[in-house]
N, C-alpha and C positions, 0 to 999 in steps of 0.2 A: 302309366295305365295306357292300354288298347282303347283304339278307337272308335270301334264298332260295339253293339252289345255282345252279352256273352248271354245265350242262348240253351236252357235246359228243357229236357223236353221228361214229362212225367206220364207213362201209359201203365192201363191196367183197366180190370171191367168197370161195371158199376159198383161203387160200395165199396174198390180193394184199398182204398184211404189214400187217396190220391190229395185229394186237399187237404187231410191231415199234415203227410208230409211234406206240403207247401209250404203251410205258415210257419212252423219252424225254421225251414230253409229259408225264408222270406225276414224271416228275426233276425239271423247270422249275420247276411249279406248286406240288411238293410232295407225296411218296408218304403222307404222314399227313392229308395235306387231301383226298385223291383217293379216290373208290369206282371203283372197274372193274366193270361188269358185261358179260355177253355174251347177247344174245339169244339166240344160237343153245340157248341152254338152254330153251327155251324148245318146243322142238320137240313136238309134239305123239305121236309116236308113236317107238318104240325101233327102232334096225337092222332087227332081224327083219321088224318089223310095217310098214315100208315097203318092205321086200322083198315081201312078201306084197300089200301093198296097191300097190306098182307106182307108189308116190312118190319123189323125191328128197326129201332133208333143204332142196332151195332151194323149193318149193314154196308157198305161203301158208299151203294145206288143210294141210300139214305144222306147222304150230304156232299155238300160242295167240298170235293178233295182238292175240285183244282184252286177252286179259290183260299182253300186253308194255305194250300203251297205258298200261293201270293202272295198271301198275307205274310206268312213267316220270312219269304226273301224279302220283303218291303222293310218289315222289323229288321231284320239282320242287317241292313245297310241304315238303320238307323230312321227309317220314314216312319211318319204315323201312317195309321186304317182306319176305317170304318166299320166298326166289327160288329156283326150282327147277335145278337141277344134270346135262346131260347129262354122260354121262363116256364121252369120244370113243376113249378106247383100249378100252372092253366095252364099244361102242356101245347101252347103255343108260345106266339112272339112276339116281343116288345119291340121298342125302336132300338134303333140302333147305335151304338154307341161311340164316339172321337177317343181315339186308344195313344197315347204317343210313345215311341220306345225309351224306356228307361238304360238302365248301366244295367238290369238282365232284365231275362225276360224268361218267366217259364213258363211252359206251356203245358196243359194238360189233358186228358182226355183220352178216349177209347180206342182212339185210330192212328194216333200221332206219327206211327212209323209204318205206317201202310204202304206209300209210297219213296222212291229213293229221293225225290225234289224236299220232302217233307225229313228224310234222313239226313240227309249231306245240311241242313240247316241248323242244326244243335253242335251246340259242341261239348255237350253230355248226355247222354240219355240213359233214362230210370226207369225198369219196370216192378211193376210190383205184383207180387203173386201169393196171396195166403190162399190157406187151403180154401175147400169152396164149401165146405160146414163153417168157416167162422165168416167168409165175405157173406153168408146167407145171414146170420146172427148181423150183422154190422148195417146191411141192406134191410131186412127189416124194421132193424130198429128206425133208421135214418128215413127213412118213404113212410113210414106210418106216424112218427114222430115228428116231422118235420115236414112232408110234402104233401100231408091228409090221406092218404093209400090205406087200404084194409091190408090185411095177414093177407084174405084168401087173393086181393088184387095183387100182391106181391110174388105169392107162389106162382100164378098163372104166368105173369112176366118171366118169373126166371128161369119156368118151365120152357116155355114158348121161344126166351134168348137163347137158350142152352147150346144150339147147332151153331146159329151167327157166335157166341164163345169161342166155341171149336174151331170156328173157320176160320173167325178173322180178327180174334182179340189173340188170342194165346200165341199165334205164329211171331208174333210179334217181338215174343221177349227175347225170340234170338240177335235182336240187332239193337239189346242192351247193353250198357257199357256197365251197369251195375244192377242186378235183379236183387232186390229186397222181400225175404219172405217170414212177415210176421206169423206165430204158431201157437198154441197150448204150450206147456210143458209137459211134461210126459205125465207128472204127476197132477197137474193139474189140469181137467182137459176142458174144462168145463170156462175154463179165464177167457174175457174176451177184451181184454184192456189192458192196466199198466203193467202187468207182472209177466204180458206177451216175450217169447221169447222170438231172436230174431236170428236170421243168417241169409247172409250178404255175401250174395255171387258175386267176384271183382274179378272182370275178364281185361285181359291182357292191351284193350284196346285204350285204357286211359292207363296212364304211371302214376297208380298206388303211392301214397305215403309207405315209407318204409317203417311198418308196421312191429319190429321186433322190440324192441323198448316197451310199446306199450303191450304186448305175447307177454314180456317177461315180467310186468308187474301181474297183467291181468291170471296168468299161469296157476288154475286150481282154485280162481275167484268170479269162475261164472265167463272167460273169454280165452275161446283158442281160434287160431289159424289151422287149415287143410289145405293139401292139395285134393283136387275134386276136378270133378268134369258134369259138363251141364247144357245137354244139346249136343251133349256128343262129343263136343271141345273141353279141352284145357282150361280148369279157374284155379281159383285163389275161393276157397269157402270161408269169412269171419262167422262163428257164432258168438253170439250172446246171451247172455242167459236172463231173463226176465226175474230173477232175483238177486241180480247182481244188488253189493250193495253201497247206500249215498259213497263212503268217501272212496271205494273202488274205483265207481261210475265219474267222480269228479277230480282224480287222480287221471283216469283213462281223458279225460276233456280236457286237462291241464297240455297232456301230452300231444293232440292233436294242434290243441293251438302252435307248439312249439312249430309246427310244420307250414300255418298258414302264413302268409308272407304282413311281415311286420306293419304296415301300412294300414290293413286291417284292422287289429286288434283293437282298437276302440269302440268296433261293432261288438264285443261280446257281454253277453246277457244272459243271466236263468230263465230268459222264458220260450226255452228249447225243453221238449219233450213232454209236452199239456197235453193231457185230452179231455173229454171231458166223461166223466162217471154216471153213471144208471140214472144218478138221482140230479143230477147239472151240478155236480161238485168238479173244483179241479184237480185232476189230478199229474202225478210226474211219472213216463216210463224214462227209465234209462237208455234200454236198449230203444227206442225212440229217439230220443236225444243227441246221442252219440250216433244214430245213421244219418240223422240229419243236418250230424255238425261234416263226417265225413265227406257226404252229397255237398256242402258251400266251402269244405276244401276243394275241393277240384270246381268249384265254380271263384273261389276270390286267385288262385291259383294262374286259371285263365284269367281273368279279369286282369292279373299283373300282367302277362304278356310270355306265361310261361309256355302255352300252349299254342304257342303261332307257330 
Protein backbone atom coordinates (compact mmCIF):
# COMPACT_ATOMS: atom_id res chain seq x y z
CA UNK A 1 0.00 0.00 0.00
CA UNK A 2 1.19 3.51 -0.76
CA UNK A 3 1.63 5.89 2.13
CA UNK A 4 -0.49 8.90 1.19
CA UNK A 5 -4.29 8.84 0.79
CA UNK A 6 -5.98 8.22 -2.57
CA UNK A 7 -8.23 11.12 -3.64
CA UNK A 8 -11.36 10.79 -5.78
CA UNK A 9 -13.05 13.94 -7.08
CA UNK A 10 -16.73 13.76 -8.05
CA UNK A 11 -18.25 16.82 -9.74
CA UNK A 12 -21.74 17.42 -11.07
CA UNK A 13 -24.58 19.88 -10.91
CA UNK A 14 -27.07 19.96 -8.05
CA UNK A 15 -28.92 16.61 -7.70
CA UNK A 16 -26.82 14.93 -10.41
CA UNK A 17 -26.37 11.84 -8.21
CA UNK A 18 -23.03 12.58 -6.51
CA UNK A 19 -24.04 11.28 -3.07
CA UNK A 20 -25.63 8.12 -4.51
CA UNK A 21 -22.47 7.28 -6.46
CA UNK A 22 -20.30 8.03 -3.42
CA UNK A 23 -22.20 5.72 -1.07
CA UNK A 24 -21.67 2.64 -3.23
CA UNK A 25 -18.01 3.41 -3.89
CA UNK A 26 -17.42 3.78 -0.14
CA UNK A 27 -18.97 0.36 0.44
CA UNK A 28 -16.53 -1.25 -2.02
CA UNK A 29 -13.37 0.45 -0.76
CA UNK A 30 -14.38 0.19 2.91
CA UNK A 31 -16.44 2.85 4.70
CA UNK A 32 -14.10 2.77 7.72
CA UNK A 33 -11.17 3.62 5.41
CA UNK A 34 -12.95 6.47 3.66
CA UNK A 35 -13.25 10.21 4.38
CA UNK A 36 -16.04 11.97 2.47
CA UNK A 37 -16.15 15.75 2.18
CA UNK A 38 -18.34 18.10 0.15
CA UNK A 39 -16.93 21.23 -1.46
CA UNK A 40 -20.38 22.84 -1.18
CA UNK A 41 -19.58 23.33 2.52
CA UNK A 42 -17.12 26.02 1.46
CA UNK A 43 -19.75 28.59 0.47
CA UNK A 44 -18.65 32.14 1.23
CA UNK A 45 -22.21 33.37 1.88
CA UNK A 46 -25.34 31.91 3.43
CA UNK A 47 -28.64 31.70 1.54
CA UNK A 48 -29.86 35.14 2.65
CA UNK A 49 -26.57 36.82 1.72
CA UNK A 50 -26.54 35.14 -1.69
CA UNK A 51 -30.02 36.48 -2.40
CA UNK A 52 -28.95 39.99 -1.38
CA UNK A 53 -25.86 39.83 -3.59
CA UNK A 54 -27.75 38.15 -6.44
CA UNK A 55 -25.20 35.32 -6.52
CA UNK A 56 -25.91 31.61 -6.84
CA UNK A 57 -24.02 28.90 -4.97
CA UNK A 58 -22.65 27.73 -8.33
CA UNK A 59 -20.58 30.88 -8.89
CA UNK A 60 -16.89 30.64 -7.90
CA UNK A 61 -17.13 34.08 -6.26
CA UNK A 62 -19.62 32.55 -3.83
CA UNK A 63 -17.11 29.96 -2.59
CA UNK A 64 -13.76 29.92 -0.81
CA UNK A 65 -11.86 28.30 -3.66
CA UNK A 66 -8.46 29.00 -2.09
CA UNK A 67 -9.41 27.22 1.14
CA UNK A 68 -10.70 24.20 -0.81
CA UNK A 69 -7.31 23.99 -2.56
CA UNK A 70 -5.48 24.32 0.75
CA UNK A 71 -7.59 21.64 2.44
CA UNK A 72 -7.21 19.20 -0.47
CA UNK A 73 -3.45 19.58 -0.29
CA UNK A 74 -3.46 18.96 3.47
CA UNK A 75 -5.63 15.86 3.09
CA UNK A 76 -3.48 14.59 0.23
CA UNK A 77 -0.48 14.79 2.56
CA UNK A 78 -2.37 12.91 5.29
CA UNK A 79 -3.04 15.96 7.44
CA UNK A 80 -6.35 16.75 9.20
CA UNK A 81 -8.50 19.79 8.41
CA UNK A 82 -11.11 21.88 10.21
CA UNK A 83 -13.89 21.69 7.62
CA UNK A 84 -16.75 24.21 7.42
CA UNK A 85 -20.30 22.89 7.26
CA UNK A 86 -23.14 24.39 5.22
CA UNK A 87 -26.61 23.32 6.34
CA UNK A 88 -28.81 22.91 3.23
CA UNK A 89 -31.98 22.74 5.34
CA UNK A 90 -31.43 26.09 7.09
CA UNK A 91 -29.37 27.80 4.40
CA UNK A 92 -26.81 28.82 7.03
CA UNK A 93 -23.58 27.51 8.52
CA UNK A 94 -23.19 25.00 11.35
CA UNK A 95 -20.01 24.74 13.45
CA UNK A 96 -16.97 23.34 11.58
CA UNK A 97 -15.86 19.77 12.12
CA UNK A 98 -12.44 18.15 12.59
CA UNK A 99 -11.78 15.78 9.67
CA UNK A 100 -8.92 13.28 9.54
CA UNK A 101 -7.39 11.93 6.35
CA UNK A 102 -8.08 8.21 5.89
CA UNK A 103 -6.81 5.82 3.21
CA UNK A 104 -9.36 7.12 0.68
CA UNK A 105 -10.79 10.63 0.42
CA UNK A 106 -13.88 11.25 -1.69
CA UNK A 107 -14.43 14.91 -2.55
CA UNK A 108 -17.84 15.66 -4.07
CA UNK A 109 -19.41 18.96 -5.06
CA UNK A 110 -20.22 21.57 -7.64
CA UNK A 111 -16.84 23.17 -8.33
CA UNK A 112 -14.25 20.54 -7.49
CA UNK A 113 -12.38 20.75 -10.82
CA UNK A 114 -12.53 24.53 -11.18
CA UNK A 115 -8.85 25.27 -10.53
CA UNK A 116 -5.63 23.53 -11.51
CA UNK A 117 -4.70 23.22 -7.84
CA UNK A 118 -7.86 21.21 -7.16
CA UNK A 119 -7.50 19.05 -10.26
CA UNK A 120 -3.89 18.19 -9.45
CA UNK A 121 -4.92 16.88 -6.03
CA UNK A 122 -6.99 13.96 -7.33
CA UNK A 123 -5.91 10.50 -8.39
CA UNK A 124 -9.24 9.89 -10.15
CA UNK A 125 -11.71 12.49 -11.45
CA UNK A 126 -15.38 11.69 -12.12
CA UNK A 127 -18.07 13.90 -13.68
CA UNK A 128 -21.81 13.13 -13.53
CA UNK A 129 -23.91 14.25 -16.50
CA UNK A 130 -27.53 13.06 -16.44
CA UNK A 131 -29.93 14.65 -18.96
CA UNK A 132 -31.29 17.93 -17.63
CA UNK A 133 -34.91 16.74 -17.50
CA UNK A 134 -33.88 13.73 -15.39
CA UNK A 135 -31.77 15.92 -13.07
CA UNK A 136 -34.76 18.23 -12.67
CA UNK A 137 -36.90 15.31 -11.49
CA UNK A 138 -34.20 14.15 -9.06
CA UNK A 139 -33.77 17.67 -7.68
CA UNK A 140 -37.50 18.21 -7.32
CA UNK A 141 -37.85 14.97 -5.36
CA UNK A 142 -34.84 15.64 -3.12
CA UNK A 143 -35.47 19.29 -2.36
CA UNK A 144 -39.20 18.93 -1.66
CA UNK A 145 -38.96 15.69 0.33
CA UNK A 146 -35.65 16.17 2.19
CA UNK A 147 -34.93 19.91 2.26
CA UNK A 148 -38.39 21.36 2.81
CA UNK A 149 -38.59 23.43 -0.37
CA UNK A 150 -41.78 23.95 -2.37
CA UNK A 151 -42.02 22.81 -5.99
CA UNK A 152 -42.27 26.44 -7.09
CA UNK A 153 -39.09 27.32 -5.17
CA UNK A 154 -37.22 24.49 -6.92
CA UNK A 155 -38.37 25.64 -10.37
CA UNK A 156 -37.33 29.23 -9.67
CA UNK A 157 -33.95 28.16 -8.31
CA UNK A 158 -33.12 25.99 -11.31
CA UNK A 159 -34.11 28.76 -13.72
CA UNK A 160 -31.96 31.27 -11.84
CA UNK A 161 -29.00 28.87 -11.68
CA UNK A 162 -29.03 27.84 -15.34
CA UNK A 163 -26.60 30.55 -16.58
CA UNK A 164 -24.06 29.58 -13.90
CA UNK A 165 -24.56 25.88 -14.61
CA UNK A 166 -23.67 26.56 -18.23
CA UNK A 167 -20.75 28.85 -17.38
CA UNK A 168 -19.11 27.09 -14.42
CA UNK A 169 -20.40 23.54 -13.86
CA UNK A 170 -20.67 21.83 -17.26
CA UNK A 171 -17.26 22.97 -18.57
CA UNK A 172 -15.62 20.92 -15.78
CA UNK A 173 -16.63 17.78 -17.68
CA UNK A 174 -13.51 18.13 -19.84
CA UNK A 175 -11.23 17.49 -16.87
CA UNK A 176 -12.79 14.17 -15.85
CA UNK A 177 -11.17 10.76 -16.34
CA UNK A 178 -14.67 9.24 -16.45
CA UNK A 179 -18.05 10.76 -17.28
CA UNK A 180 -21.13 8.90 -16.02
CA UNK A 181 -24.41 9.60 -17.82
CA UNK A 182 -27.51 7.88 -16.45
CA UNK A 183 -30.51 8.23 -18.76
CA UNK A 184 -33.96 6.71 -19.33
CA UNK A 185 -34.21 3.82 -21.82
CA UNK A 186 -35.67 4.69 -25.22
CA UNK A 187 -38.68 2.47 -24.45
CA UNK A 188 -39.26 3.92 -20.94
CA UNK A 189 -38.83 7.68 -21.04
CA UNK A 190 -40.55 8.04 -17.66
CA UNK A 191 -37.95 5.88 -15.85
CA UNK A 192 -36.03 7.75 -13.11
CA UNK A 193 -34.61 4.98 -10.92
CA UNK A 194 -33.29 1.43 -10.89
CA UNK A 195 -33.86 0.69 -14.60
CA UNK A 196 -31.99 3.67 -16.03
CA UNK A 197 -29.37 2.95 -18.70
CA UNK A 198 -25.85 4.27 -18.17
CA UNK A 199 -23.27 5.56 -20.63
CA UNK A 200 -19.69 5.67 -19.29
CA UNK A 201 -17.16 7.86 -21.07
CA UNK A 202 -13.71 6.35 -20.41
CA UNK A 203 -10.90 8.75 -21.21
CA UNK A 204 -7.30 7.55 -21.81
CA UNK A 205 -6.11 9.64 -18.84
CA UNK A 206 -6.56 6.47 -16.75
CA UNK A 207 -5.42 2.91 -17.54
CA UNK A 208 -8.86 1.31 -17.74
CA UNK A 209 -9.13 -2.47 -17.33
CA UNK A 210 -9.21 -4.79 -20.32
CA UNK A 211 -12.94 -5.27 -20.75
CA UNK A 212 -12.76 -7.72 -23.66
CA UNK A 213 -13.91 -10.69 -21.55
CA UNK A 214 -16.64 -8.57 -19.97
CA UNK A 215 -17.83 -7.47 -23.40
CA UNK A 216 -17.79 -11.02 -24.76
CA UNK A 217 -19.98 -12.16 -21.87
CA UNK A 218 -22.25 -9.14 -22.17
CA UNK A 219 -22.56 -9.10 -25.95
CA UNK A 220 -26.22 -8.98 -26.83
CA UNK A 221 -27.08 -8.99 -23.13
CA UNK A 222 -27.09 -5.30 -22.40
CA UNK A 223 -23.45 -4.17 -22.52
CA UNK A 224 -21.24 -2.84 -25.32
CA UNK A 225 -18.10 -0.74 -25.83
CA UNK A 226 -17.59 1.67 -28.72
CA UNK A 227 -15.04 4.21 -29.85
CA UNK A 228 -16.47 7.71 -29.64
CA UNK A 229 -15.63 11.38 -29.11
CA UNK A 230 -16.53 13.49 -26.08
CA UNK A 231 -15.92 17.25 -26.02
CA UNK A 232 -14.08 16.70 -29.31
CA UNK A 233 -11.62 14.20 -27.76
CA UNK A 234 -11.35 10.46 -28.52
CA UNK A 235 -12.81 8.18 -25.83
CA UNK A 236 -14.17 4.71 -25.22
CA UNK A 237 -17.88 4.65 -24.39
CA UNK A 238 -19.22 1.77 -22.29
CA UNK A 239 -23.00 1.31 -22.49
CA UNK A 240 -24.95 -0.73 -19.92
CA UNK A 241 -28.71 -1.26 -20.27
CA UNK A 242 -30.97 -0.81 -17.28
CA UNK A 243 -32.71 -4.05 -18.27
CA UNK A 244 -29.55 -6.16 -17.88
CA UNK A 245 -30.41 -9.45 -16.15
CA UNK A 246 -29.36 -10.38 -12.61
CA UNK A 247 -27.32 -13.28 -13.99
CA UNK A 248 -25.42 -11.21 -16.55
CA UNK A 249 -24.79 -8.41 -14.02
CA UNK A 250 -23.41 -10.96 -11.54
CA UNK A 251 -21.07 -12.38 -14.19
CA UNK A 252 -19.81 -8.90 -15.05
CA UNK A 253 -19.23 -8.03 -11.38
CA UNK A 254 -17.26 -11.27 -10.98
CA UNK A 255 -15.08 -10.37 -13.95
CA UNK A 256 -14.42 -6.84 -12.72
CA UNK A 257 -13.39 -8.19 -9.32
CA UNK A 258 -10.77 -10.33 -11.08
CA UNK A 259 -9.01 -7.10 -12.10
CA UNK A 260 -8.95 -5.70 -8.55
CA UNK A 261 -5.81 -6.54 -6.52
CA UNK A 262 -6.38 -9.59 -4.34
CA UNK A 263 -5.61 -7.87 -1.04
CA UNK A 264 -8.89 -5.95 -1.43
CA UNK A 265 -11.19 -8.90 -2.14
CA UNK A 266 -12.35 -9.13 1.47
CA UNK A 267 -14.23 -5.85 0.83
CA UNK A 268 -16.62 -7.45 -1.64
CA UNK A 269 -20.26 -7.02 -0.66
CA UNK A 270 -23.75 -6.85 -2.17
CA UNK A 271 -24.50 -3.33 -0.96
CA UNK A 272 -23.55 -1.49 -4.13
CA UNK A 273 -26.04 -0.22 -6.68
CA UNK A 274 -28.70 0.59 -4.09
CA UNK A 275 -31.14 3.45 -4.56
CA UNK A 276 -34.27 4.56 -2.71
CA UNK A 277 -37.59 4.12 -4.53
CA UNK A 278 -40.44 6.63 -4.62
CA UNK A 279 -42.06 5.05 -1.54
CA UNK A 280 -38.80 4.59 0.39
CA UNK A 281 -38.10 1.00 -0.64
CA UNK A 282 -34.55 -0.13 -1.40
CA UNK A 283 -33.94 -1.01 -5.06
CA UNK A 284 -30.94 -2.41 -6.92
CA UNK A 285 -29.61 -0.80 -10.11
CA UNK A 286 -27.14 -3.01 -11.97
CA UNK A 287 -25.78 -0.15 -14.15
CA UNK A 288 -25.17 1.87 -10.97
CA UNK A 289 -23.46 -1.07 -9.24
CA UNK A 290 -21.17 -1.73 -12.20
CA UNK A 291 -20.33 1.99 -12.48
CA UNK A 292 -19.47 2.17 -8.78
CA UNK A 293 -17.35 -0.97 -9.06
CA UNK A 294 -15.41 0.38 -12.04
CA UNK A 295 -14.59 3.61 -10.16
CA UNK A 296 -13.62 1.59 -7.08
CA UNK A 297 -11.33 -0.52 -9.27
CA UNK A 298 -9.27 2.57 -10.10
CA UNK A 299 -9.10 3.67 -6.46
CA UNK A 300 -7.98 0.25 -5.24
CA UNK A 301 -5.39 -0.04 -8.01
CA UNK A 302 -4.07 3.40 -7.01
CA UNK A 303 -3.97 2.32 -3.36
CA UNK A 304 -1.91 -0.71 -4.34
CA UNK A 305 0.70 1.55 -5.93
CA UNK A 306 -0.15 0.83 -9.57
CA UNK A 307 -0.73 4.50 -10.48
CA UNK A 308 2.33 6.07 -8.91
